[in-house]
N, C-alpha and C positions, 0 to 999 in steps of 0.2 A: 396566636390566632386572634384575628381582629374581632372584637366584640361589637355587635351592632345593637342599638337600642331603638325601640319604637318611640319616635319623638314627635311631639306635636309642635309644629312651627307655625308661626303666624305668617301666612303668605297670601291669604285671600281676604277679600273685603269683609268677610264674616268672621275673620280670625279673631280670637279673643285677646291676644296681646295687642293687636291694633286698637281694640276697644279699651284695653288697660291704660292706654296713654291719653284717652279722651276724658278730660275732667269736666265737671259741671261748670256752668257759666260763672258761678260765684267764685270758683277757684282759679279759673283760667286767667292768666296774665300774659301780656305780650312779652316775649323774651328778645333781648338783643341778638342780632345775627352773630353766630359763632365766628371767631377769627379763624381763617384758613390755616391749616397745619401743613407746612411745606416739607416736613421731614418725610423721607421715604417710608412706605409701609413696611412693616416687618413681614417675614415670611408667613407667619400665622395670619396676620391681617390681610395679606394678599389672598391667601386661601379662603379666608372668611368672606372677603369681598366677592370672590367668584361664586361662593354659595349664595350670598345675598342678592347679587345682581342677576346671576344666570342659573342658579340651581346646579352648579357645576362642581364636581369634586376634583381634588388635586390629581388623582390618578385616573381621571376621566371615567370612573365607574358610573354606571347608570344609577342615578338617584331617583327613587320613586316616591310618590305621595299617594296616600289613601284618601279619597274623597267619598265618604260613606264606604261602600264595598268595592268601589271602582279604583283601580290603580292607574295613575297618570304620571307622565314624566315630570320630574321636578322642574325642568326647564320651562315648562308651560305655565307654571304658577309660582314664579320666583317672588321673593320678598319685595323687591323693588317695583315689581309690576303693580302692586297695590299700595305700598307704603311710600313710594317715591324713591328717586335716586339717592337722596340723602336722609331717608327715614322721616321726612317731614310730615307724612300723612296726607291723604287726599280722600275725596269722596267720589264714588262712582255708583250710578244707579240708585242714588238715595241712601247708600250704605257707606259709613265712614270707616276708612282704614286709618287708624290713629298714628300718633307720633311715636316712633320707635327709638328715638335718640336716647342715649344712656342718661343724659342730664334730666330728661323728662321722666324716664322710667324710675329714676332713683330720687325723685323729689321727696324731701323728708316728711311732708304732710300727706303723702299718699295720693290716692285717686278716688274720685267719686264719679260713677258713670251715669249716663242718662237713664238707664234702667234701674238705678238705685243701688247697684252693687258697689261696695266700698272695699278698699284694701289698702294696706300700707305700701311703702316704697319697695321696689325690687332691689335685690342685691344679686351677687353672682349665684349664690345657692338657690334663692327663690326663683330667679330667672330660669335656671336649669330645671328646677322642679316644675315650673310652669310648662316648659317645653316638653319634659318627659311625661309628667303625670296629668297635665291639663288642668291645673288648679292655680289660682292666683296666690299672692303671699298670705292671704287670710283664709285659704282653704276653700274658697268658692270655686265651683266648676267653671271652666272657660266655655266658650261657645262650642256646642257639639258639631256645628257645621264646618268647622275649620279643618283643613287637610292635616293628615298625620304623616310624618316623614320617617323613613328608615335611615338612620344616620348614626355614625359611630361617635364614641365619646370624643375622639380626637377632632372630628369635624365639628362637633358641638362647641368645643373649646375655641376652634378657629372662628366660628360664627360669632361667639361671644366677644372675642378679641376685636373683630371688626365693628360690632355693634357699638363698642366703647369709642371707636375712632370715627364712626359714621358721620356725625354732624360736623366734624372738623376736616373731613377728607376733601381736599380740593386738588384737582389736577394742576401740576405746575405749568407755567408758561401762558396763563390766561388770567386776565383781569376783567373788570366790567367794561373796559374800553379798548382792550388790545389782546391779540393772540400772537405769541412768538413761535415762528416756524424756522426750521433749519433746512439747509440744502447741502447734500454731500457733493462736492466738486472733485473731479479726478485728481489723483496725486501724481500720476505719471506726467513728467515735464512735457512729453510729446503731445499731451492733450490739454496743455495750458490754454491755448486759444479756444478750444472747445468749451473748457470750463468758464472762461471769461464771457463767451457768447451766451452761455446758459445763465450766468450771473446777471448780465445786462437784460436778458429777456424776462426773467422772473422779477427783477427789480422794477422793470417797466410795468409788468402786468399788475403787481400789487400796488404800485404807486397809483396807477390808473384806477384800480378798484377802491383804494382809500380815498381818492378825491371825490368819489361818488358815495361816500359814507361808509365804506367797508361792509361788513356783514353783521346785521343787527347792531349797528353803531360801534362795532369793534373794528379797529384798524389792524391790519396784518403787518407785523414786524418781521423782516426776513434777515436771517443770519446765515452766513456761508462758512464752510470750512476753509481755512486759509491755505493757499498754495505753499508747497515746500514741505508739508507734513508727509512723512513717508508711510505712515500707517493710518489708513482712512478710519478704521474702527476706533483707534485712539483719538483721532481728531473729532469724531462724532461724540464720543464720550465727554471730551473736553468741552465741546460746544454745548452739550446738554447740561453740564455742571455750571458753566459760566453764565448761561443765558436762560435756564429753566425752559427748555424747549417743549412745546405742547405736541408738535408733530413734525415729521420730516417730509419733504416734498421733492419729487423728481431727482435730478442729479444723476451721477454715474456711480454705480456701486460695484462694478465688475472687479473681482479680486478680493472683495471683502464681504461677499454675500452671506456666508455662514456666520461671520462675526456680527453683521448687521441683524441677522435673524435672532441671534442670541441677545443682542442689546434691546431689540424690540420686545422680545418676550419677557426678559427679566425686568425691564423698566416700564413695560406696558405703554410704549410709545408707538403710535401709528406711523408707518412709513407708506407714503402714497406715491407710486410710480417710479421707484428706483430703476434706472435703465441697466439691464444686464442680459447676457445670453444664458446665464445659469441661475434662474430664480431658485431660491431655496424653498422648495415646496415640500412641506412636511405632512405627515399623516398621524394624528389629525392636524389640520392646518394651523400654522402660526396665525392667530387671528388678528395680529397687528400689522401685517404686511399685505399690501395690495399692489400687485404688479399689473401694469397696464398692458404691455405687449408680451407675446409668447417668447419663451426662451427656446433653445435648440431642441429640448425634449418635446415641447408641444408642436413645434414645426415638424419634427421627425414623425410624430404620431399622425399628424395631418397628411404627411407624404405617404405613409403606409395606408391610411384610409383611402386616399386617392387611388393608389395602385389596386386596392381591392374593389372599391365601389365603382370607379369609373373605367378602369382598364380590365377588371375581372381576372386578376392574376393570382388570386389566392390559391388556386389548385395547381399552380405551376411551381417549379423548383426556383428558389431564390437564395441569394447570398448577401450577407452583410459584411462589408469590408471596412476596416478602420484602423488607424494608427493608435498606439497606446498613449494618447494625450487626453486631457480632461474633456475638452469640448467635443472631440470626436467620439470618445468612449461613451459620453453621456447621450449623444445622438443615437449611437448604435444600440445601446441598451434600451432606450425608449422604443426604438423600432422593433427590437426582438420581443419586448414585453407586449407591445400592441399586437404583433403577429400571433403570439400565443393566445391573447385574449380573443381574437377573431378566428381562431383555429386554422391559421395559416401554418401548417405543420412542417412543410417541406422547406425549411429555411436553415442554412448553415451559417455559422459565425466564424469569420476569419480576421484575426487581429495580427498586426505586424508592428515591429519597432519603428519609431519615427525615423524617416530617412532610408528605410530598407525596402521600399515598395518595388516589387518586381512585376511590372505590368504584363510582360510577355508570358511569364510563367503562369500568373494567375488567369490571364485570358485563356490560355490553352487548357488549364485545369477546369475552369468553369464552363467552357464550351463543351468539353468532353462529358460533363455532367448534365448537359442539356439545360443549363441555367437560363431562365426566361427573364429574371429581374435581378438587377444588381444595385444594392444600396451601398454607395461608396462615399464615406465621410472623410475623405482625405483632402489634400491640398488641391488647388487648381491645377498645378503641374501633374499631380498624380492622376487626377480625373482625365486630364488631356491625354496623358500617355496611355492610359487604359483604353480610351476610345480609339486611339490610333492602332494599338495592338489588336483590339477586337476587330477593327475594320480590316486589318491585314489578313485576318483569318476568315473574312467574309461571314462574320458572326455579329449580329446586331440585337443584343438583348435590350430591354428597357433599362435605363440607368437613372438612378435617383440620388439627389444630394440636396444640400442646403445652399441658398443664395449667398449666405455669409462666407462660405468657403471658396467661392469662385470669383473670377474677374471677367471682364469683357473679352479677354483673350480666348476664353472657352468658345464663345460664339464665332470668333474669327477663324479658329482652327478646326471647327467641327467638320468631320467627314460628312459628305452629302448623305450617305446611307443612314446616318443617325439623326437626320432632320426630323424633329418632332418626336424623338424617342428618348430624349434627355429631359428630365423633369426636376425642377428646383423649387424649394419652398422659401417663401419670403413672408416676413411678419406683417408687412404693410406695403402698400403700393401708392403711387401718386394720386389715384382716384379717391383715396381715403380723405384727402384734404378737399373739403367741399368748397363751393363758391363762397359761402359765408365765411369759411375758415380762411380762405385766401384774403378776403376783404378785411377780416378782423386782424390778421397778422400784418397786412400791409399798413393798416391804420396805426397799429402799435409801433411798427418799425419806423414809419415816417415821423411819428410824434416824438419818439425817444431815440431816434437815430441808431437803431440796432444794426449790428454788422451784417453784411450780406452773406458772409461765410457761415458755415455750420448751421444752416437753416433746419436740417433734420433734427439736430440735437435741441435746438431752440423749441421746435414744435413739440417734441416729446416732453420737454420740461413744462411747456405751457399747458399741454394736455393734462399733465399731473396736477398742475395748479388749478385748472378748471374743475377737475374731478374732486379735488379737496374742497373747493368752494361750494360745489354742489352738495357735498356731504355736510358742510357747515349749515347750509340753508335748510337741508332736510332735518338736521339734528335739532334745530331750533335755538332760541335765545338762551335757554337754560342748558348751556353746553357742557359736555364732559367728553373725555376720550372714549368712554364706553358708548355714549350716544353717537359719536362720530363713527365709530366702528360699525355700530348697528345700522346707521344710515347708509354707509358705503356698501354694506352687505345687501342692502335693498335695491341697489342700482341694477337696472335691467335694460340692456341695449341703450345705454346712455351715449348720446352723441356729443363728442368733444369737438367735432369738425376737423380734427387733425389726425385721428387714429381710426381704426375699425371701431365699431360700436362695442361698448364695454358692458359686461354683465358680471356681477359678483354674487356671492352667497355665503352662507355659513361654512360650506365645504368647497368653496371655489375662490381662489386667490389670484388667478390670472384672468384679467378682464377680457382680453381677446385671446382665447385659448384655441388656436388653430393656425392656419396659414393660407396664403394664396399660392397656387401652383402655376409655375411658369415653364414654358418649353422654349426651344430654340429652332428658328427657321434657318436651315443651312443655306438657303438661296439668298435671303436678305441679310443674313448674319445678325438677326435681331432676336431679342428675347420677346416672346409673345405670351399672352395669357392662355393657359390650358384649362383653367377653371376659375370659378369665383371662390369665395371663402369656403374652406374645408375645415370643419370643426375637429378638434382633437378629443373625440370621445367615441 
């Protein structure tokens, strides 16, 4: 059974341990800046850092603080909020939150405070006693106004482990004048040209940025995974080890999404804008990954919302058809989950083995069941054959799918009876590229002679780079990965000029979570807009 102890932690500006580190002016001496420690944090230190920075426990248990008789979430009064990212101490509202670094707490001559209170140096035991009992090493009572935390002995040990590392903890890949970033390029030889185009675009973007002074006088150094590496996750780990990467930007992560999520979480490395149809969205979210565009799940949810909100089909019988492949299954399950959330109860699920689609049989079955809406997440050929089979039966249900699954042939072969009855979800449309975006890309392309091919991939990568730079600007000159993550979480309807507007948050890791819905005009054989942006919520 886990034993929890009522613990007093210094987290507010009135906290006593913060005052414990404030010496009298006669004793205060300037200390040399500590040398950065590039070794990875231990597991205990990582858990302790989460407690110090965010008031977050390793098992995501709600940690509470008592402020007088009032209970408040620990996340709202974390240590770093008052004492600074590295425990250096700061003053707010005329009240000083002192230096919590271990070298300061353990100074052999002890501490004398402005109010006259004196005590000797802290050690592990007295630090723990101060936290648990609220007294300093000499037995003096600490400030009564400080919050009191309910925390286990294990969590106390983790916090203590990080306090000892605090002043030496520096994120890798960052110096006073540079930031090292990595870019995951595709490993598939068929995408080699796309990878090269992304490489040229990002090299150009950051070279241009660096010629204008970089960000807070830091130049961005870009490192790319090398072509020919069969395992992208291994290539990313190698790049991280060889170059001390601060963050990863853009690139194509498809096929390695789960491995990338693990790498980001274990090493606390931010990934901004990896391009994929299968974002690894976790609950609670992996706080180090920020996807710009929606994957198939978000697009399928938007499609379901459109069918409900704009076509009013929720009370009608519907069917979700899909082959047993990862992309299609993911789309179908997202649709089924959203249908359940909105109480669209009359929905059947029909899966089939890849390559075994029987359009005529399914059309006959679904017509007999008076099906009004069919969500079909198969191939272009399967959707085409289903429409032809339904048309032969004089049956025209609404049909929904994803733009990534179809080709222009679908419009060419569409039976007239299905005009404007087939709806497709797309993550972005040409209108997302604003006039300013066109001008900015053209200027960059002309200056650096970027290739004319693979413009969509280049724009997606550039949007990721611009989002990263915006995060750096908001994080400030005293940069850390933690501050970058917090800054990115604060983006709301951020305009990249090349994508839909992006919004992130503590529980939101897909910036453009939704889709545009397009339909087909059988007369003109053209894809036309059926709606503006439909959110996936």
